[in-house]
Backbone as ProteinMPNN parsed JSONL, in Angstrom:
{"seq_chain_A": "MKQRTVNCPQCGKAVIWSQANRFRPFCSERCKTMDLAQWAQESYRIPEPEQSVTESDEPGPNKN", "coords_chain_A": {"N_chain_A": [[-0.686, 22.226, -11.116], [1.897, 19.959, -11.364], [2.028, 17.194, -13.274], [2.508, 13.709, -12.265], [4.857, 11.518, -13.69], [5.491, 8.309, -14.424], [7.612, 5.246, -15.536], [6.493, 2.697, -17.449], [6.512, -0.383, -15.997], [6.851, -2.784, -17.645], [7.337, -2.126, -20.549], [8.735, 0.235, -20.426], [7.895, 2.842, -21.139], [6.833, 6.115, -20.754], [4.243, 7.127, -18.532], [1.461, 8.708, -17.452], [0.899, 9.388, -14.022], [-2.141, 8.815, -12.692], [-5.442, 8.717, -11.538], [-7.071, 8.296, -13.727], [-5.76, 6.616, -15.243], [-6.426, 3.335, -15.731], [-4.92, 1.27, -15.832], [-2.515, 1.536, -14.357], [0.619, 0.863, -12.498], [1.232, 0.636, -15.257], [1.293, 0.812, -18.989], [-0.712, 0.036, -20.556], [-3.56, -2.344, -21.176], [-2.189, -4.423, -22.377], [0.463, -4.357, -21.636], [0.047, -4.955, -18.619], [-1.04, -7.401, -18.783], [0.772, -8.852, -19.882], [2.852, -8.888, -17.764], [1.581, -10.155, -15.64], [1.385, -12.605, -16.746], [4.097, -13.254, -16.833], [4.455, -13.46, -13.895], [2.96, -15.722, -13.392], [4.097, -17.753, -14.606], [6.167, -17.973, -13.18], [8.58, -16.42, -13.599], [9.833, -14.43, -12.321], [11.994, -14.262, -9.845], [13.457, -14.404, -6.558], [16.553, -14.277, -6.156], [18.182, -16.89, -3.97], [20.467, -16.751, -1.362], [23.959, -18.671, -1.829], [24.379, -21.352, 0.42], [26.852, -22.351, 2.429], [27.879, -25.551, 3.503], [28.268, -26.253, 6.941], [29.879, -27.819, 9.829], [28.243, -28.157, 11.851], [25.822, -28.395, 10.15], [25.956, -30.815, 9.025], [24.731, -34.148, 8.464], [24.382, -36.613, 11.134], [25.059, -38.243, 14.173], [23.347, -37.181, 17.281], [24.552, -34.419, 18.903], [25.257, -33.743, 22.3]], "CA_chain_A": [[0.02, 21.347, -10.432], [2.539, 19.174, -12.311], [1.561, 15.789, -13.219], [3.565, 12.873, -11.936], [4.842, 10.472, -14.626], [6.442, 6.926, -14.021], [8.042, 4.42, -16.5], [5.887, 1.379, -17.487], [7.423, -1.462, -15.526], [7.033, -3.817, -18.703], [8.015, -1.518, -21.632], [9.555, 1.485, -20.136], [7.086, 3.986, -21.787], [6.234, 7.132, -19.875], [2.794, 6.907, -18.171], [1.089, 9.756, -16.438], [0.455, 8.615, -12.993], [-3.267, 9.396, -12.444], [-6.716, 7.651, -11.471], [-7.672, 8.101, -15.023], [-5.189, 5.313, -15.954], [-6.975, 2.003, -14.809], [-3.884, -0.007, -16.035], [-1.334, 2.02, -13.734], [1.512, 1.639, -13.087], [1.344, 0.147, -16.668], [0.906, 1.919, -19.813], [-1.744, -0.236, -21.254], [-3.85, -3.638, -20.607], [-1.224, -5.357, -22.87], [1.653, -4.671, -20.591], [-0.427, -5.389, -17.544], [-1.424, -8.836, -19.016], [2.286, -9.545, -20.031], [3.235, -8.845, -16.299], [0.782, -11.133, -14.978], [1.793, -13.935, -17.177], [5.238, -13.855, -16.13], [4.21, -13.877, -12.569], [2.204, -16.956, -13.611], [5.14, -18.567, -15.273], [7.296, -17.822, -12.072], [9.792, -15.646, -14.116], [10.282, -13.443, -11.327], [12.256, -15.066, -8.728], [14.33, -13.766, -5.719], [17.847, -15.441, -5.61], [18.737, -17.17, -2.714], [22.028, -16.719, -1.281], [24.281, -19.858, -1.44], [24.844, -21.593, 1.685], [28.025, -23.247, 2.627], [27.7, -26.574, 4.614], [29.07, -26.216, 8.018], [30.058, -28.954, 10.551], [26.71, -28.059, 12.576], [24.678, -28.788, 9.355], [26.12, -32.007, 8.273], [23.919, -35.196, 9.272], [25.193, -37.368, 12.099], [24.524, -38.41, 15.449], [23.03, -35.874, 18.069], [25.685, -33.904, 19.779], [24.65, -33.268, 23.457]], "C_chain_A": [[0.803, 20.497, -11.47], [2.221, 17.733, -12.359], [2.749, 14.614, -13.169], [3.664, 11.689, -13.318], [5.893, 9.46, -14.01], [6.653, 6.058, -15.388], [6.983, 3.204, -16.265], [6.907, 0.216, -17.115], [7.787, -2.443, -16.682], [7.534, -3.284, -19.825], [8.83, -0.363, -21.509], [8.801, 2.931, -20.723], [6.786, 4.937, -20.577], [4.807, 7.072, -19.59], [2.546, 8.111, -17.142], [0.414, 8.922, -15.284], [-1.061, 9.361, -12.404], [-4.598, 8.331, -12.184], [-7.297, 7.455, -12.77], [-7.241, 6.999, -15.644], [-5.561, 3.991, -15.191], [-5.857, 1.249, -14.743], [-2.434, 0.424, -15.049], [-0.631, 1.035, -12.695], [1.899, 1.215, -14.755], [0.683, 1.047, -17.586], [-0.5, 1.538, -20.459], [-2.138, -1.768, -20.622], [-2.748, -4.885, -21.118], [-0.163, -5.509, -21.822], [1.167, -5.137, -19.198], [-0.818, -6.888, -17.555], [-0.017, -9.689, -18.956], [3.046, -9.674, -18.558], [2.654, -10.024, -15.521], [1.066, -12.529, -15.404], [3.092, -14.339, -16.765], [5.482, -14.079, -14.665], [3.665, -15.284, -12.622], [3.072, -17.94, -13.79], [6.278, -18.688, -14.272], [8.756, -17.603, -12.85], [10.176, -14.953, -13.369], [10.367, -14.356, -10.112], [13.412, -14.168, -7.766], [15.356, -14.628, -5.43], [18.102, -15.575, -4.136], [19.855, -17.386, -2.527], [22.488, -18.473, -1.046], [24.733, -20.121, -0.099], [25.913, -22.682, 1.749], [27.507, -24.121, 3.8], [28.781, -26.442, 5.813], [29.176, -27.642, 8.848], [28.635, -29.129, 11.24], [25.494, -28.619, 11.387], [24.856, -30.202, 8.825], [25.449, -33.027, 9.495], [24.939, -35.99, 10.096], [24.367, -37.58, 13.264], [24.428, -37.145, 16.287], [24.158, -35.636, 19.019], [25.055, -33.369, 20.959], [25.719, -33.037, 24.332]], "O_chain_A": [[0.217, 20.359, -12.544], [2.179, 17.137, -11.282], [3.73, 14.625, -13.912], [2.678, 11.138, -13.808], [6.862, 9.734, -13.302], [5.835, 6.217, -16.294], [6.672, 2.801, -15.144], [7.905, -0.067, -17.778], [8.927, -2.907, -16.717], [8.378, -4.036, -20.313], [9.57, -0.001, -22.424], [9.377, 4.013, -20.619], [6.51, 4.454, -19.479], [4.103, 6.946, -20.592], [3.296, 8.395, -16.208], [-0.4, 8.016, -15.465], [-1.01, 10.391, -11.73], [-4.605, 7.208, -12.689], [-8.014, 6.47, -12.948], [-7.94, 6.368, -16.437], [-5.009, 3.671, -14.138], [-5.664, 0.556, -13.744], [-1.438, -0.301, -15.043], [-1.411, 0.37, -12.013], [2.943, 1.618, -15.268], [-0.203, 1.847, -17.283], [-1.31, 2.386, -20.832], [-1.407, -2.36, -19.828], [-2.508, -5.934, -20.52], [0.075, -6.563, -21.233], [2.012, -5.778, -18.574], [-0.912, -7.537, -16.513], [0.267, -10.707, -18.326], [3.807, -10.62, -18.356], [3.362, -10.751, -14.825], [1.017, -13.487, -14.633], [3.334, -15.487, -16.391], [6.438, -14.712, -14.218], [4.048, -16.019, -11.713], [2.905, -19.005, -13.195], [7.239, -19.423, -14.498], [9.75, -18.325, -12.773], [11.307, -14.608, -13.711], [9.477, -14.97, -9.523], [14.143, -13.335, -8.303], [15.246, -15.573, -4.649], [18.207, -14.673, -3.306], [20.483, -18.12, -3.29], [21.835, -19.318, -0.433], [25.391, -19.287, 0.524], [25.805, -23.762, 1.168], [26.903, -23.699, 4.786], [29.992, -26.523, 5.61], [28.489, -28.573, 8.428], [28.0, -30.18, 11.145], [24.447, -29.164, 11.736], [23.929, -30.73, 8.21], [25.493, -32.942, 10.722], [26.135, -36.033, 9.81], [23.203, -37.194, 13.37], [25.194, -36.194, 16.128], [24.618, -36.486, 19.782], [24.241, -32.472, 20.738], [25.508, -32.604, 25.465]]}, "name": "protein", "num_of_chains": 1, "seq": "MKQRTVNCPQCGKAVIWSQANRFRPFCSERCKTMDLAQWAQESYRIPEPEQSVTESDEPGPNKN"}
């Protein structure tokens, strides 16, 4: 059976995907810790699409 390899999300090094690698999908504890630090510093963000202001979004008296 061929062993599956993936790239470490942090450094890009090829890693064998197996239960023997306790840091998977990372190649090492260092890469795993660096990734965790980036999450803690809120470096990973999903961009929010810009919203245009429409007439219905503008503040003003209630329209009934």
